[in-house]
PDB file with one MODEL, atoms N, CA, C and O in Angstrom:
MODEL        1
ATOM      1  N   MET A   1       0.831  -1.171   0.000  1.00  0.00           N
ATOM      2  CA  MET A   1       0.000   0.000   0.000  1.00  0.00           C
ATOM      3  C   MET A   1       0.882   1.243   0.000  1.00  0.00           C
ATOM      4  O   MET A   1       1.883   1.310   0.714  1.00  0.00           O
ATOM      5  N   HIS A   2       0.502   2.214  -0.802  1.00  0.00           N
ATOM      6  CA  HIS A   2       1.265   3.454  -0.894  1.00  0.00           C
ATOM      7  C   HIS A   2       0.801   4.449   0.156  1.00  0.00           C
ATOM      8  O   HIS A   2      -0.375   4.492   0.518  1.00  0.00           O
ATOM      9  N   ALA A   3       1.733   5.237   0.631  1.00  0.00           N
ATOM     10  CA  ALA A   3       1.369   6.315   1.544  1.00  0.00           C
ATOM     11  C   ALA A   3       0.603   7.379   0.768  1.00  0.00           C
ATOM     12  O   ALA A   3       0.909   7.612  -0.402  1.00  0.00           O
ATOM     13  N   PRO A   4      -0.375   8.026   1.374  1.00  0.00           N
ATOM     14  CA  PRO A   4      -1.119   9.081   0.682  1.00  0.00           C
ATOM     15  C   PRO A   4      -0.191  10.229   0.293  1.00  0.00           C
ATOM     16  O   PRO A   4       0.735  10.573   1.028  1.00  0.00           O
ATOM     17  N   MET A   5      -0.452  10.805  -0.860  1.00  0.00           N
ATOM     18  CA  MET A   5       0.334  11.934  -1.337  1.00  0.00           C
ATOM     19  C   MET A   5      -0.602  13.041  -1.786  1.00  0.00           C
ATOM     20  O   MET A   5      -1.746  12.793  -2.167  1.00  0.00           O
ATOM     21  N   ARG A   6      -0.095  14.273  -1.735  1.00  0.00           N
ATOM     22  CA  ARG A   6      -0.872  15.438  -2.141  1.00  0.00           C
ATOM     23  C   ARG A   6      -0.392  15.946  -3.490  1.00  0.00           C
ATOM     24  O   ARG A   6       0.806  15.912  -3.768  1.00  0.00           O
ATOM     25  N   PRO A   7      -1.305  16.418  -4.334  1.00  0.00           N
ATOM     26  CA  PRO A   7      -0.882  17.030  -5.586  1.00  0.00           C
ATOM     27  C   PRO A   7      -0.243  18.386  -5.316  1.00  0.00           C
ATOM     28  O   PRO A   7      -0.719  19.151  -4.477  1.00  0.00           O
ATOM     29  N   ALA A   8       0.814  18.670  -6.019  1.00  0.00           N
ATOM     30  CA  ALA A   8       1.486  19.970  -5.914  1.00  0.00           C
ATOM     31  C   ALA A   8       1.317  20.680  -7.264  1.00  0.00           C
ATOM     32  O   ALA A   8       0.219  21.127  -7.592  1.00  0.00           O
ATOM     33  N   THR A   9       2.373  20.784  -8.027  1.00  0.00           N
ATOM     34  CA  THR A   9       2.347  21.449  -9.331  1.00  0.00           C
ATOM     35  C   THR A   9       1.922  20.476 -10.421  1.00  0.00           C
ATOM     36  O   THR A   9       2.300  19.304 -10.397  1.00  0.00           O
ATOM     37  N   SER A  10       1.128  20.965 -11.386  1.00  0.00           N
ATOM     38  CA  SER A  10       0.742  20.170 -12.550  1.00  0.00           C
ATOM     39  C   SER A  10       1.075  20.934 -13.818  1.00  0.00           C
ATOM     40  O   SER A  10       1.005  22.162 -13.849  1.00  0.00           O
ATOM     41  N   TYR A  11       1.438  20.206 -14.863  1.00  0.00           N
ATOM     42  CA  TYR A  11       1.692  20.816 -16.171  1.00  0.00           C
ATOM     43  C   TYR A  11       1.463  19.768 -17.241  1.00  0.00           C
ATOM     44  O   TYR A  11       1.388  18.577 -16.942  1.00  0.00           O
ATOM     45  N   ASN A  12       1.349  20.207 -18.491  1.00  0.00           N
ATOM     46  CA  ASN A  12       1.049  19.319 -19.612  1.00  0.00           C
ATOM     47  C   ASN A  12       2.219  19.223 -20.582  1.00  0.00           C
ATOM     48  O   ASN A  12       3.002  20.160 -20.738  1.00  0.00           O
ATOM     49  N   VAL A  13       2.315  18.068 -21.227  1.00  0.00           N
ATOM     50  CA  VAL A  13       3.258  17.835 -22.316  1.00  0.00           C
ATOM     51  C   VAL A  13       2.437  17.394 -23.521  1.00  0.00           C
ATOM     52  O   VAL A  13       1.618  16.481 -23.412  1.00  0.00           O
ATOM     53  N   ALA A  14       2.647  18.034 -24.666  1.00  0.00           N
ATOM     54  CA  ALA A  14       1.929  17.654 -25.883  1.00  0.00           C
ATOM     55  C   ALA A  14       2.454  16.310 -26.379  1.00  0.00           C
ATOM     56  O   ALA A  14       3.664  16.112 -26.489  1.00  0.00           O
ATOM     57  N   ILE A  15       1.542  15.392 -26.678  1.00  0.00           N
ATOM     58  CA  ILE A  15       1.910  14.091 -27.237  1.00  0.00           C
ATOM     59  C   ILE A  15       1.736  14.187 -28.742  1.00  0.00           C
ATOM     60  O   ILE A  15       0.633  14.455 -29.218  1.00  0.00           O
ATOM     61  N   GLY A  16       2.801  13.974 -29.497  1.00  0.00           N
ATOM     62  CA  GLY A  16       2.745  14.063 -30.945  1.00  0.00           C
ATOM     63  C   GLY A  16       3.602  13.008 -31.604  1.00  0.00           C
ATOM     64  O   GLY A  16       4.044  12.057 -30.960  1.00  0.00           O
ATOM     65  N   SER A  17       3.833  13.180 -32.887  1.00  0.00           N
ATOM     66  CA  SER A  17       4.565  12.182 -33.672  1.00  0.00           C
ATOM     67  C   SER A  17       6.073  12.244 -33.482  1.00  0.00           C
ATOM     68  O   SER A  17       6.791  11.371 -33.971  1.00  0.00           O
ATOM     69  N   SER A  18       6.571  13.270 -32.773  1.00  0.00           N
ATOM     70  CA  SER A  18       7.990  13.307 -32.420  1.00  0.00           C
ATOM     71  C   SER A  18       8.088  13.562 -30.915  1.00  0.00           C
ATOM     72  O   SER A  18       7.171  14.117 -30.310  1.00  0.00           O
ATOM     73  N   SER A  19       9.193  13.155 -30.329  1.00  0.00           N
ATOM     74  CA  SER A  19       9.372  13.270 -28.886  1.00  0.00           C
ATOM     75  C   SER A  19       9.334  14.734 -28.449  1.00  0.00           C
ATOM     76  O   SER A  19       9.970  15.595 -29.056  1.00  0.00           O
ATOM     77  N   ALA A  20       8.580  14.994 -27.388  1.00  0.00           N
ATOM     78  CA  ALA A  20       8.527  16.323 -26.785  1.00  0.00           C
ATOM     79  C   ALA A  20       8.705  16.159 -25.289  1.00  0.00           C
ATOM     80  O   ALA A  20       8.095  15.282 -24.676  1.00  0.00           O
ATOM     81  N   ALA A  21       9.544  17.007 -24.698  1.00  0.00           N
ATOM     82  CA  ALA A  21       9.802  16.926 -23.258  1.00  0.00           C
ATOM     83  C   ALA A  21       9.166  18.095 -22.534  1.00  0.00           C
ATOM     84  O   ALA A  21       8.985  19.169 -23.108  1.00  0.00           O
ATOM     85  N   SER A  22       8.830  17.886 -21.278  1.00  0.00           N
ATOM     86  CA  SER A  22       8.321  18.983 -20.459  1.00  0.00           C
ATOM     87  C   SER A  22       9.407  20.046 -20.346  1.00  0.00           C
ATOM     88  O   SER A  22      10.597  19.729 -20.322  1.00  0.00           O
ATOM     89  N   THR A  23       8.997  21.291 -20.278  1.00  0.00           N
ATOM     90  CA  THR A  23       9.966  22.378 -20.136  1.00  0.00           C
ATOM     91  C   THR A  23      10.216  22.691 -18.671  1.00  0.00           C
ATOM     92  O   THR A  23      11.086  23.496 -18.340  1.00  0.00           O
ATOM     93  N   THR A  24       9.447  22.051 -17.793  1.00  0.00           N
ATOM     94  CA  THR A  24       9.556  22.277 -16.361  1.00  0.00           C
ATOM     95  C   THR A  24      10.238  21.092 -15.695  1.00  0.00           C
ATOM     96  O   THR A  24       9.662  20.004 -15.663  1.00  0.00           O
ATOM     97  N   PRO A  25      11.452  21.264 -15.160  1.00  0.00           N
ATOM     98  CA  PRO A  25      12.077  20.163 -14.425  1.00  0.00           C
ATOM     99  C   PRO A  25      11.313  19.897 -13.128  1.00  0.00           C
ATOM    100  O   PRO A  25      10.706  20.804 -12.559  1.00  0.00           O
ATOM    101  N   VAL A  26      11.348  18.662 -12.673  1.00  0.00           N
ATOM    102  CA  VAL A  26      10.696  18.289 -11.419  1.00  0.00           C
ATOM    103  C   VAL A  26      11.338  19.087 -10.282  1.00  0.00           C
ATOM    104  O   VAL A  26      12.560  19.216 -10.209  1.00  0.00           O
ATOM    105  N   SER A  27      10.502  19.612  -9.412  1.00  0.00           N
ATOM    106  CA  SER A  27      10.943  20.490  -8.327  1.00  0.00           C
ATOM    107  C   SER A  27      11.805  19.763  -7.295  1.00  0.00           C
ATOM    108  O   SER A  27      11.712  18.546  -7.132  1.00  0.00           O
ATOM    109  N   ALA A  28      12.635  20.529  -6.611  1.00  0.00           N
ATOM    110  CA  ALA A  28      13.447  19.985  -5.518  1.00  0.00           C
ATOM    111  C   ALA A  28      12.520  19.394  -4.468  1.00  0.00           C
ATOM    112  O   ALA A  28      11.479  19.972  -4.158  1.00  0.00           O
ATOM    113  N   GLY A  29      12.890  18.259  -3.926  1.00  0.00           N
ATOM    114  CA  GLY A  29      12.108  17.612  -2.885  1.00  0.00           C
ATOM    115  C   GLY A  29      11.007  16.701  -3.406  1.00  0.00           C
ATOM    116  O   GLY A  29      10.384  15.984  -2.622  1.00  0.00           O
ATOM    117  N   ILE A  30      10.756  16.712  -4.706  1.00  0.00           N
ATOM    118  CA  ILE A  30       9.722  15.858  -5.289  1.00  0.00           C
ATOM    119  C   ILE A  30      10.338  14.505  -5.637  1.00  0.00           C
ATOM    120  O   ILE A  30      11.412  14.441  -6.236  1.00  0.00           O
ATOM    121  N   ARG A  31       9.658  13.429  -5.261  1.00  0.00           N
ATOM    122  CA  ARG A  31      10.140  12.073  -5.533  1.00  0.00           C
ATOM    123  C   ARG A  31       9.145  11.242  -6.341  1.00  0.00           C
ATOM    124  O   ARG A  31       9.487  10.163  -6.825  1.00  0.00           O
ATOM    125  N   HIS A  32       7.904  11.744  -6.490  1.00  0.00           N
ATOM    126  CA  HIS A  32       6.872  10.998  -7.213  1.00  0.00           C
ATOM    127  C   HIS A  32       6.093  11.925  -8.134  1.00  0.00           C
ATOM    128  O   HIS A  32       5.864  13.090  -7.810  1.00  0.00           O
ATOM    129  N   VAL A  33       5.687  11.395  -9.289  1.00  0.00           N
ATOM    130  CA  VAL A  33       4.813  12.117 -10.206  1.00  0.00           C
ATOM    131  C   VAL A  33       3.648  11.212 -10.593  1.00  0.00           C
ATOM    132  O   VAL A  33       3.788   9.991 -10.669  1.00  0.00           O
ATOM    133  N   LEU A  34       2.508  11.830 -10.832  1.00  0.00           N
ATOM    134  CA  LEU A  34       1.329  11.143 -11.344  1.00  0.00           C
ATOM    135  C   LEU A  34       1.217  11.514 -12.817  1.00  0.00           C
ATOM    136  O   LEU A  34       1.165  12.695 -13.159  1.00  0.00           O
ATOM    137  N   LEU A  35       1.180  10.506 -13.691  1.00  0.00           N
ATOM    138  CA  LEU A  35       1.042  10.742 -15.130  1.00  0.00           C
ATOM    139  C   LEU A  35      -0.312  10.235 -15.592  1.00  0.00           C
ATOM    140  O   LEU A  35      -0.731   9.136 -15.229  1.00  0.00           O
ATOM    141  N   VAL A  36      -1.001  11.049 -16.404  1.00  0.00           N
ATOM    142  CA  VAL A  36      -2.254  10.659 -17.039  1.00  0.00           C
ATOM    143  C   VAL A  36      -2.203  11.176 -18.467  1.00  0.00           C
ATOM    144  O   VAL A  36      -2.002  12.369 -18.692  1.00  0.00           O
ATOM    145  N   ALA A  37      -2.384  10.276 -19.438  1.00  0.00           N
ATOM    146  CA  ALA A  37      -2.346  10.646 -20.856  1.00  0.00           C
ATOM    147  C   ALA A  37      -3.737  10.516 -21.469  1.00  0.00           C
ATOM    148  O   ALA A  37      -4.500   9.618 -21.113  1.00  0.00           O
ATOM    149  N   THR A  38      -4.060  11.423 -22.397  1.00  0.00           N
ATOM    150  CA  THR A  38      -5.350  11.338 -23.087  1.00  0.00           C
ATOM    151  C   THR A  38      -5.299  10.371 -24.261  1.00  0.00           C
ATOM    152  O   THR A  38      -6.340   9.967 -24.779  1.00  0.00           O
ATOM    153  N   SER A  39      -4.095   9.998 -24.684  1.00  0.00           N
ATOM    154  CA  SER A  39      -3.915   8.977 -25.724  1.00  0.00           C
ATOM    155  C   SER A  39      -2.700   8.138 -25.356  1.00  0.00           C
ATOM    156  O   SER A  39      -1.831   8.594 -24.614  1.00  0.00           O
ATOM    157  N   ALA A  40      -2.638   6.919 -25.871  1.00  0.00           N
ATOM    158  CA  ALA A  40      -1.505   6.044 -25.565  1.00  0.00           C
ATOM    159  C   ALA A  40      -0.206   6.704 -26.027  1.00  0.00           C
ATOM    160  O   ALA A  40      -0.137   7.276 -27.115  1.00  0.00           O
ATOM    161  N   CYS A  41       0.820   6.614 -25.180  1.00  0.00           N
ATOM    162  CA  CYS A  41       2.100   7.237 -25.520  1.00  0.00           C
ATOM    163  C   CYS A  41       3.243   6.452 -24.885  1.00  0.00           C
ATOM    164  O   CYS A  41       3.041   5.624 -23.996  1.00  0.00           O
ATOM    165  N   TYR A  42       4.438   6.735 -25.365  1.00  0.00           N
ATOM    166  CA  TYR A  42       5.661   6.217 -24.757  1.00  0.00           C
ATOM    167  C   TYR A  42       6.283   7.353 -23.975  1.00  0.00           C
ATOM    168  O   TYR A  42       6.294   8.490 -24.447  1.00  0.00           O
ATOM    169  N   VAL A  43       6.806   7.073 -22.781  1.00  0.00           N
ATOM    170  CA  VAL A  43       7.413   8.106 -21.950  1.00  0.00           C
ATOM    171  C   VAL A  43       8.810   7.686 -21.505  1.00  0.00           C
ATOM    172  O   VAL A  43       9.131   6.502 -21.404  1.00  0.00           O
ATOM    173  N   LYS A  44       9.623   8.701 -21.244  1.00  0.00           N
ATOM    174  CA  LYS A  44      10.983   8.472 -20.738  1.00  0.00           C
ATOM    175  C   LYS A  44      11.335   9.614 -19.796  1.00  0.00           C
ATOM    176  O   LYS A  44      11.007  10.771 -20.061  1.00  0.00           O
ATOM    177  N   PHE A  45      12.011   9.283 -18.684  1.00  0.00           N
ATOM    178  CA  PHE A  45      12.453  10.271 -17.701  1.00  0.00           C
ATOM    179  C   PHE A  45      13.953  10.496 -17.864  1.00  0.00           C
ATOM    180  O   PHE A  45      14.671   9.608 -18.324  1.00  0.00           O
ATOM    181  N   GLY A  46      14.424  11.682 -17.487  1.00  0.00           N
ATOM    182  CA  GLY A  46      15.858  11.964 -17.492  1.00  0.00           C
ATOM    183  C   GLY A  46      16.122  13.453 -17.521  1.00  0.00           C
ATOM    184  O   GLY A  46      15.192  14.258 -17.477  1.00  0.00           O
ATOM    185  N   THR A  47      17.395  13.818 -17.596  1.00  0.00           N
ATOM    186  CA  THR A  47      17.744  15.240 -17.650  1.00  0.00           C
ATOM    187  C   THR A  47      17.592  15.791 -19.060  1.00  0.00           C
ATOM    188  O   THR A  47      17.375  16.992 -19.225  1.00  0.00           O
ATOM    189  N   ALA A  48      17.700  14.949 -20.079  1.00  0.00           N
ATOM    190  CA  ALA A  48      17.480  15.348 -21.475  1.00  0.00           C
ATOM    191  C   ALA A  48      16.946  14.136 -22.247  1.00  0.00           C
ATOM    192  O   ALA A  48      17.590  13.671 -23.187  1.00  0.00           O
ATOM    193  N   PRO A  49      15.778  13.625 -21.857  1.00  0.00           N
ATOM    194  CA  PRO A  49      15.285  12.384 -22.452  1.00  0.00           C
ATOM    195  C   PRO A  49      14.687  12.582 -23.838  1.00  0.00           C
ATOM    196  O   PRO A  49      14.190  13.659 -24.167  1.00  0.00           O
ATOM    197  N   THR A  50      14.743  11.535 -24.636  1.00  0.00           N
ATOM    198  CA  THR A  50      14.033  11.475 -25.911  1.00  0.00           C
ATOM    199  C   THR A  50      13.212  10.200 -25.885  1.00  0.00           C
ATOM    200  O   THR A  50      13.757   9.097 -25.836  1.00  0.00           O
ATOM    201  N   ALA A  51      11.903  10.359 -25.918  1.00  0.00           N
ATOM    202  CA  ALA A  51      11.020   9.193 -25.921  1.00  0.00           C
ATOM    203  C   ALA A  51      11.021   8.579 -27.319  1.00  0.00           C
ATOM    204  O   ALA A  51      11.043   9.297 -28.319  1.00  0.00           O
ATOM    205  N   ASP A  52      10.999   7.255 -27.382  1.00  0.00           N
ATOM    206  CA  ASP A  52      10.915   6.564 -28.670  1.00  0.00           C
ATOM    207  C   ASP A  52      10.052   5.323 -28.514  1.00  0.00           C
ATOM    208  O   ASP A  52       9.675   4.943 -27.405  1.00  0.00           O
ATOM    209  N   THR A  53       9.750   4.707 -29.633  1.00  0.00           N
ATOM    210  CA  THR A  53       8.812   3.580 -29.615  1.00  0.00           C
ATOM    211  C   THR A  53       9.467   2.239 -29.326  1.00  0.00           C
ATOM    212  O   THR A  53       8.772   1.229 -29.216  1.00  0.00           O
ATOM    213  N   SER A  54      10.793   2.208 -29.201  1.00  0.00           N
ATOM    214  CA  SER A  54      11.444   0.917 -28.970  1.00  0.00           C
ATOM    215  C   SER A  54      12.055   0.760 -27.580  1.00  0.00           C
ATOM    216  O   SER A  54      12.156  -0.365 -27.091  1.00  0.00           O
ATOM    217  N   THR A  55      12.467   1.852 -26.927  1.00  0.00           N
ATOM    218  CA  THR A  55      13.112   1.721 -25.616  1.00  0.00           C
ATOM    219  C   THR A  55      12.390   2.460 -24.502  1.00  0.00           C
ATOM    220  O   THR A  55      12.819   2.403 -23.350  1.00  0.00           O
ATOM    221  N   SER A  56      11.305   3.149 -24.820  1.00  0.00           N
ATOM    222  CA  SER A  56      10.566   3.899 -23.807  1.00  0.00           C
ATOM    223  C   SER A  56       9.378   3.084 -23.304  1.00  0.00           C
ATOM    224  O   SER A  56       8.913   2.166 -23.980  1.00  0.00           O
ATOM    225  N   MET A  57       8.899   3.426 -22.122  1.00  0.00           N
ATOM    226  CA  MET A  57       7.784   2.717 -21.504  1.00  0.00           C
ATOM    227  C   MET A  57       6.462   3.224 -22.077  1.00  0.00           C
ATOM    228  O   MET A  57       6.272   4.429 -22.242  1.00  0.00           O
ATOM    229  N   MET A  58       5.548   2.297 -22.380  1.00  0.00           N
ATOM    230  CA  MET A  58       4.241   2.700 -22.887  1.00  0.00           C
ATOM    231  C   MET A  58       3.291   2.995 -21.740  1.00  0.00           C
ATOM    232  O   MET A  58       3.215   2.250 -20.763  1.00  0.00           O
ATOM    233  N   LEU A  59       2.566   4.100 -21.880  1.00  0.00           N
ATOM    234  CA  LEU A  59       1.561   4.513 -20.909  1.00  0.00           C
ATOM    235  C   LEU A  59       0.204   4.477 -21.605  1.00  0.00           C
ATOM    236  O   LEU A  59       0.008   5.185 -22.593  1.00  0.00           O
ATOM    237  N   PRO A  60      -0.736   3.673 -21.116  1.00  0.00           N
ATOM    238  CA  PRO A  60      -2.049   3.605 -21.759  1.00  0.00           C
ATOM    239  C   PRO A  60      -2.853   4.875 -21.481  1.00  0.00           C
ATOM    240  O   PRO A  60      -2.563   5.590 -20.522  1.00  0.00           O
ATOM    241  N   PRO A  61      -3.853   5.160 -22.306  1.00  0.00           N
ATOM    242  CA  PRO A  61      -4.655   6.375 -22.102  1.00  0.00           C
ATOM    243  C   PRO A  61      -5.579   6.261 -20.900  1.00  0.00           C
ATOM    244  O   PRO A  61      -6.072   5.185 -20.561  1.00  0.00           O
ATOM    245  N   ASN A  62      -5.794   7.402 -20.271  1.00  0.00           N
ATOM    246  CA  ASN A  62      -6.778   7.527 -19.190  1.00  0.00           C
ATOM    247  C   ASN A  62      -6.563   6.520 -18.055  1.00  0.00           C
ATOM    248  O   ASN A  62      -7.523   6.028 -17.463  1.00  0.00           O
ATOM    249  N   TRP A  63      -5.311   6.226 -17.764  1.00  0.00           N
ATOM    250  CA  TRP A  63      -4.963   5.274 -16.715  1.00  0.00           C
ATOM    251  C   TRP A  63      -3.897   5.927 -15.833  1.00  0.00           C
ATOM    252  O   TRP A  63      -2.710   5.794 -16.129  1.00  0.00           O
ATOM    253  N   PRO A  64      -4.279   6.627 -14.758  1.00  0.00           N
ATOM    254  CA  PRO A  64      -3.312   7.328 -13.909  1.00  0.00           C
ATOM    255  C   PRO A  64      -2.267   6.367 -13.333  1.00  0.00           C
ATOM    256  O   PRO A  64      -2.600   5.295 -12.827  1.00  0.00           O
ATOM    257  N   GLN A  65      -1.009   6.771 -13.422  1.00  0.00           N
ATOM    258  CA  GLN A  65       0.090   5.958 -12.903  1.00  0.00           C
ATOM    259  C   GLN A  65       1.045   6.842 -12.104  1.00  0.00           C
ATOM    260  O   GLN A  65       1.348   7.963 -12.514  1.00  0.00           O
ATOM    261  N   VAL A  66       1.519   6.337 -10.965  1.00  0.00           N
ATOM    262  CA  VAL A  66       2.485   7.058 -10.133  1.00  0.00           C
ATOM    263  C   VAL A  66       3.861   6.453 -10.355  1.00  0.00           C
ATOM    264  O   VAL A  66       4.023   5.233 -10.366  1.00  0.00           O
ATOM    265  N   PHE A  67       4.863   7.334 -10.535  1.00  0.00           N
ATOM    266  CA  PHE A  67       6.237   6.900 -10.774  1.00  0.00           C
ATOM    267  C   PHE A  67       7.199   7.637  -9.859  1.00  0.00           C
ATOM    268  O   PHE A  67       6.952   8.778  -9.470  1.00  0.00           O
ATOM    269  N   VAL A  68       8.290   6.979  -9.522  1.00  0.00           N
ATOM    270  CA  VAL A  68       9.393   7.611  -8.804  1.00  0.00           C
ATOM    271  C   VAL A  68      10.205   8.399  -9.828  1.00  0.00           C
ATOM    272  O   VAL A  68      10.441   7.931 -10.942  1.00  0.00           O
ATOM    273  N   ILE A  69      10.626   9.590  -9.442  1.00  0.00           N
ATOM    274  CA  ILE A  69      11.412  10.450 -10.332  1.00  0.00           C
ATOM    275  C   ILE A  69      12.413  11.228  -9.490  1.00  0.00           C
ATOM    276  O   ILE A  69      12.217  11.389  -8.286  1.00  0.00           O
ATOM    277  N   ARG A  70      13.474  11.706 -10.108  1.00  0.00           N
ATOM    278  CA  ARG A  70      14.488  12.483  -9.393  1.00  0.00           C
ATOM    279  C   ARG A  70      14.259  13.975  -9.632  1.00  0.00           C
ATOM    280  O   ARG A  70      13.876  14.372 -10.733  1.00  0.00           O
ATOM    281  N   PRO A  71      14.489  14.803  -8.616  1.00  0.00           N
ATOM    282  CA  PRO A  71      14.384  16.242  -8.812  1.00  0.00           C
ATOM    283  C   PRO A  71      15.297  16.687  -9.956  1.00  0.00           C
ATOM    284  O   PRO A  71      16.422  16.204 -10.082  1.00  0.00           O
ATOM    285  N   GLY A  72      14.811  17.602 -10.781  1.00  0.00           N
ATOM    286  CA  GLY A  72      15.588  18.114 -11.912  1.00  0.00           C
ATOM    287  C   GLY A  72      15.351  17.367 -13.207  1.00  0.00           C
ATOM    288  O   GLY A  72      15.705  17.858 -14.279  1.00  0.00           O
ATOM    289  N   GLU A  73      14.751  16.175 -13.124  1.00  0.00           N
ATOM    290  CA  GLU A  73      14.467  15.436 -14.347  1.00  0.00           C
ATOM    291  C   GLU A  73      13.233  16.007 -15.048  1.00  0.00           C
ATOM    292  O   GLU A  73      12.411  16.685 -14.432  1.00  0.00           O
ATOM    293  N   VAL A  74      13.121  15.721 -16.343  1.00  0.00           N
ATOM    294  CA  VAL A  74      11.943  16.079 -17.122  1.00  0.00           C
ATOM    295  C   VAL A  74      11.368  14.801 -17.722  1.00  0.00           C
ATOM    296  O   VAL A  74      11.986  13.739 -17.644  1.00  0.00           O
ATOM    297  N   ILE A  75      10.198  14.906 -18.315  1.00  0.00           N
ATOM    298  CA  ILE A  75       9.516  13.756 -18.892  1.00  0.00           C
ATOM    299  C   ILE A  75       9.267  14.024 -20.364  1.00  0.00           C
ATOM    300  O   ILE A  75       8.730  15.069 -20.732  1.00  0.00           O
ATOM    301  N   ALA A  76       9.661  13.067 -21.212  1.00  0.00           N
ATOM    302  CA  ALA A  76       9.425  13.177 -22.646  1.00  0.00           C
ATOM    303  C   ALA A  76       8.360  12.170 -23.047  1.00  0.00           C
ATOM    304  O   ALA A  76       8.233  11.107 -22.440  1.00  0.00           O
ATOM    305  N   ALA A  77       7.589  12.521 -24.084  1.00  0.00           N
ATOM    306  CA  ALA A  77       6.521  11.640 -24.558  1.00  0.00           C
ATOM    307  C   ALA A  77       6.452  11.664 -26.080  1.00  0.00           C
ATOM    308  O   ALA A  77       6.789  12.663 -26.715  1.00  0.00           O
ATOM    309  N   ILE A  78       6.009  10.545 -26.655  1.00  0.00           N
ATOM    310  CA  ILE A  78       5.748  10.430 -28.086  1.00  0.00           C
ATOM    311  C   ILE A  78       4.515   9.550 -28.256  1.00  0.00           C
ATOM    312  O   ILE A  78       4.307   8.613 -27.485  1.00  0.00           O
ATOM    313  N   GLN A  79       3.708   9.846 -29.251  1.00  0.00           N
ATOM    314  CA  GLN A  79       2.452   9.117 -29.433  1.00  0.00           C
ATOM    315  C   GLN A  79       2.661   7.686 -29.899  1.00  0.00           C
ATOM    316  O   GLN A  79       3.667   7.369 -30.533  1.00  0.00           O
ATOM    317  N   VAL A  80       1.698   6.822 -29.580  1.00  0.00           N
ATOM    318  CA  VAL A  80       1.636   5.483 -30.137  1.00  0.00           C
ATOM    319  C   VAL A  80       0.979   5.566 -31.507  1.00  0.00           C
ATOM    320  O   VAL A  80       1.549   5.110 -32.498  1.00  0.00           O
ATOM    321  N   SER A  81      -0.240   6.158 -31.569  1.00  0.00           N
ATOM    322  CA  SER A  81      -0.920   6.280 -32.855  1.00  0.00           C
ATOM    323  C   SER A  81      -1.744   7.554 -32.998  1.00  0.00           C
ATOM    324  O   SER A  81      -2.200   7.865 -34.098  1.00  0.00           O
ATOM    325  N   ALA A  82      -1.944   8.291 -31.921  1.00  0.00           N
ATOM    326  CA  ALA A  82      -2.745   9.516 -31.989  1.00  0.00           C
ATOM    327  C   ALA A  82      -2.161  10.570 -31.053  1.00  0.00           C
ATOM    328  O   ALA A  82      -1.599  10.240 -30.009  1.00  0.00           O
ATOM    329  N   SER A  83      -2.297  11.824 -31.429  1.00  0.00           N
ATOM    330  CA  SER A  83      -1.803  12.907 -30.583  1.00  0.00           C
ATOM    331  C   SER A  83      -2.689  13.053 -29.354  1.00  0.00           C
ATOM    332  O   SER A  83      -3.804  12.531 -29.315  1.00  0.00           O
ATOM    333  N   GLY A  84      -2.188  13.763 -28.358  1.00  0.00           N
ATOM    334  CA  GLY A  84      -2.947  13.957 -27.132  1.00  0.00           C
ATOM    335  C   GLY A  84      -2.175  14.824 -26.161  1.00  0.00           C
ATOM    336  O   GLY A  84      -1.310  15.605 -26.555  1.00  0.00           O
ATOM    337  N   THR A  85      -2.498  14.679 -24.885  1.00  0.00           N
ATOM    338  CA  THR A  85      -1.867  15.458 -23.824  1.00  0.00           C
ATOM    339  C   THR A  85      -1.456  14.529 -22.693  1.00  0.00           C
ATOM    340  O   THR A  85      -2.221  13.659 -22.278  1.00  0.00           O
ATOM    341  N   LEU A  86      -0.238  14.724 -22.198  1.00  0.00           N
ATOM    342  CA  LEU A  86       0.246  14.028 -21.006  1.00  0.00           C
ATOM    343  C   LEU A  86       0.222  15.023 -19.863  1.00  0.00           C
ATOM    344  O   LEU A  86       0.925  16.032 -19.905  1.00  0.00           O
ATOM    345  N   ASN A  87      -0.582  14.752 -18.838  1.00  0.00           N
ATOM    346  CA  ASN A  87      -0.614  15.605 -17.667  1.00  0.00           C
ATOM    347  C   ASN A  87       0.341  15.047 -16.622  1.00  0.00           C
ATOM    348  O   ASN A  87       0.292  13.863 -16.287  1.00  0.00           O
ATOM    349  N   VAL A  88       1.210  15.914 -16.112  1.00  0.00           N
ATOM    350  CA  VAL A  88       2.207  15.559 -15.106  1.00  0.00           C
ATOM    351  C   VAL A  88       1.846  16.292 -13.819  1.00  0.00           C
ATOM    352  O   VAL A  88       1.729  17.518 -13.823  1.00  0.00           O
ATOM    353  N   THR A  89       1.668  15.563 -12.718  1.00  0.00           N
ATOM    354  CA  THR A  89       1.405  16.181 -11.423  1.00  0.00           C
ATOM    355  C   THR A  89       2.475  15.738 -10.447  1.00  0.00           C
ATOM    356  O   THR A  89       2.653  14.545 -10.203  1.00  0.00           O
ATOM    357  N   GLU A  90       3.187  16.709  -9.889  1.00  0.00           N
ATOM    358  CA  GLU A  90       4.176  16.410  -8.850  1.00  0.00           C
ATOM    359  C   GLU A  90       3.434  16.119  -7.557  1.00  0.00           C
ATOM    360  O   GLU A  90       2.462  16.798  -7.226  1.00  0.00           O
ATOM    361  N   LEU A  91       3.894  15.104  -6.823  1.00  0.00           N
ATOM    362  CA  LEU A  91       3.227  14.680  -5.585  1.00  0.00           C
ATOM    363  C   LEU A  91       4.141  14.883  -4.394  1.00  0.00           C
ATOM    364  O   LEU A  91       5.340  14.610  -4.457  1.00  0.00           O
ATOM    365  N   THR A  92       3.557  15.368  -3.307  1.00  0.00           N
ATOM    366  CA  THR A  92       4.296  15.534  -2.058  1.00  0.00           C
ATOM    367  C   THR A  92       3.648  14.682  -0.976  1.00  0.00           C
ATOM    368  O   THR A  92       2.479  14.312  -1.079  1.00  0.00           O
ATOM    369  N   SER A  93       4.423  14.374   0.067  1.00  0.00           N
ATOM    370  CA  SER A  93       3.851  13.571   1.151  1.00  0.00           C
ATOM    371  C   SER A  93       3.337  14.447   2.255  1.00  0.00           C
ATOM    372  O   SER A  93       2.820  13.944   3.253  1.00  0.00           O
TER     373      SER A  93
ENDMDL
END
């Protein structure tokens, strides 16, 4: 069971036919993010990530998922078959 977490900052990443990364690095002290995509996409975390269809993790649409992330990292996304929006919410305890 996960400890309850509170939403902090939220921002969107456009999901398209080429990799796009969030312009906002994860804030200091943040260790978890909630991701929700409006369309299936591949995502990758890092300081300068490029999401691709062969080595990135697939995130299904409309299925909220919590991930561990390091402060300063950003999230990149690329579509599976349709454009959409990836919502990123930083979580605090």
